[in-house]
DRENDO-1510 file (C-alpha; in Angstrom, 1 decimal, always signed):
<recs>
REC; n; res; u; v; w
REC; 1; LYS; -14.9; -15.2; +60.6 .
REC; 2; GLY; -14.0; -15.9; +56.3 .
REC; 3; HIS; -14.0; -13.4; +53.9 .
REC; 4; ASP; -16.6; -13.3; +51.0 .
REC; 5; PRO; -14.2; -14.0; +47.9 .
REC; 6; VAL; -16.5; -11.9; +45.4 .
REC; 7; ALA; -16.1; -9.3; +47.7 .
REC; 8; MET; -13.0; -9.4; +47.8 .
REC; 9; ARG; -12.1; -9.8; +44.1 .
REC; 10; ILE; -14.6; -7.0; +43.7 .
REC; 11; THR; -12.4; -4.6; +46.2 .
REC; 12; THR; -9.2; -5.9; +44.4 .
REC; 13; VAL; -10.2; -4.6; +41.0 .
REC; 14; THR; -11.8; -1.3; +41.9 .
REC; 15; SER; -8.9; -0.4; +44.0 .
REC; 16; LEU; -6.7; -0.7; +41.0 .
REC; 17; PRO; -5.0; +2.8; +39.9 .
REC; 18; SER; -6.3; +4.1; +36.7 .
REC; 19; PRO; -3.5; +4.5; +33.7 .
REC; 20; SER; -2.9; +8.3; +32.8 .
REC; 21; PRO; -4.3; +9.5; +29.7 .
REC; 22; LEU; -0.8; +9.7; +28.2 .
REC; 23; LEU; +0.2; +6.6; +29.0 .
REC; 24; LEU; -2.7; +5.3; +27.2 .
REC; 25; LEU; -2.0; +7.3; +24.1 .
REC; 26; VAL; +1.4; +6.2; +24.4 .
REC; 27; VAL; +0.5; +2.6; +24.2 .
REC; 28; GLN; -2.0; +3.4; +21.5 .
REC; 29; LEU; +0.7; +5.0; +19.4 .
REC; 30; LEU; +2.7; +2.0; +19.7 .
REC; 31; LEU; +0.9; -0.5; +18.7 .
REC; 32; TRP; -0.3; +1.4; +15.9 .
REC; 33; LEU; +3.5; +1.6; +14.6 .
REC; 34; ILE; +4.2; -2.0; +15.5 .
REC; 35; ILE; +1.5; -4.1; +14.9 .
REC; 36; PRO; +1.3; -4.1; +10.8 .
REC; 37; GLY; -1.4; -4.4; +7.9 .
REC; 38; ARG; -3.8; -2.8; +10.3 .
REC; 39; GLU; -5.7; +0.0; +8.0 .
REC; 40; ALA; -5.6; +3.5; +10.8 .
REC; 41; VAL; -4.6; +6.4; +9.7 .
REC; 42; GLY; -1.2; +6.1; +7.9 .
REC; 43; ALA; -2.1; +3.2; +5.8 .
REC; 44; ALA; -5.8; +4.5; +4.7 .
REC; 45; SER; -4.0; +8.1; +3.0 .
REC; 46; THR; -1.4; +5.5; +1.0 .
REC; 47; CYS; -2.0; +5.4; -3.0 .
REC; 48; PRO; -1.3; +2.5; -4.9 .
REC; 49; ALA; +2.2; +3.4; -7.2 .
REC; 50; PRO; +0.6; +3.4; -10.6 .
REC; 51; CYS; -2.8; +5.4; -9.3 .
REC; 52; SER; -3.9; +8.8; -8.6 .
REC; 53; CYS; -5.7; +9.4; -5.4 .
REC; 54; SER; -7.6; +12.5; -3.8 .
REC; 55; ASN; -10.1; +12.7; -0.5 .
REC; 56; GLN; -7.0; +10.6; +1.5 .
REC; 57; ALA; -7.2; +7.6; -1.2 .
REC; 58; SER; -11.0; +7.7; -1.0 .
REC; 59; ARG; -11.2; +7.7; -4.3 .
REC; 60; VAL; -8.3; +5.7; -6.6 .
REC; 61; ILE; -8.1; +6.1; -10.1 .
REC; 62; CYS; -6.0; +3.4; -12.1 .
REC; 63; THR; -7.3; +4.2; -15.5 .
REC; 64; ARG; -5.7; +3.7; -18.4 .
REC; 65; ARG; -2.4; +2.3; -16.7 .
REC; 66; ASN; -1.4; -1.0; -18.8 .
REC; 67; LEU; -2.5; -2.9; -15.2 .
REC; 68; GLU; -2.3; -6.7; -15.5 .
REC; 69; GLU; -3.5; -7.4; -12.2 .
REC; 70; VAL; -5.6; -4.9; -9.6 .
REC; 71; PRO; -3.0; -3.1; -7.3 .
REC; 72; ASP; -2.8; -4.9; -4.1 .
REC; 73; SER; -2.0; -1.9; -1.8 .
REC; 74; ILE; -5.2; -0.5; -2.2 .
REC; 75; SER; -6.3; +1.1; +0.8 .
REC; 76; ASN; -9.8; -0.3; +3.0 .
REC; 77; ASN; -10.5; +3.7; +3.2 .
REC; 78; THR; -11.3; +3.4; -0.3 .
REC; 79; ARG; -15.1; +4.3; -1.3 .
REC; 80; TYR; -14.2; +4.5; -5.6 .
REC; 81; LEU; -12.0; +2.7; -7.3 .
REC; 82; ASN; -11.9; +3.2; -11.5 .
REC; 83; LEU; -9.8; +0.2; -12.9 .
REC; 84; GLN; -11.0; +1.2; -16.1 .
REC; 85; GLU; -9.2; +0.6; -19.8 .
REC; 86; ASN; -6.7; -1.7; -18.5 .
REC; 87; SER; -5.5; -5.4; -19.5 .
REC; 88; ILE; -7.2; -6.9; -15.9 .
REC; 89; GLN; -8.3; -10.4; -16.3 .
</recs>
């Protein structure tokens, strides 16, 4: 008799061993370090050089810094951004 291919596929998929939690953690950390542009924990806490920040860069204060443009390194974690008294046009 022939085997049902769907049943064989399900059996094959469900019989795969599950990866260990440590392996998953290592893979996640490697991806976090390798993939640039990802706004994760490390990137979220950076502060643009001319500004001052608090609350893990969720508050970025760039007042009176003679800026001509918005700093490009502002984190996606930023919830409050103050650019008053600059030369931004």
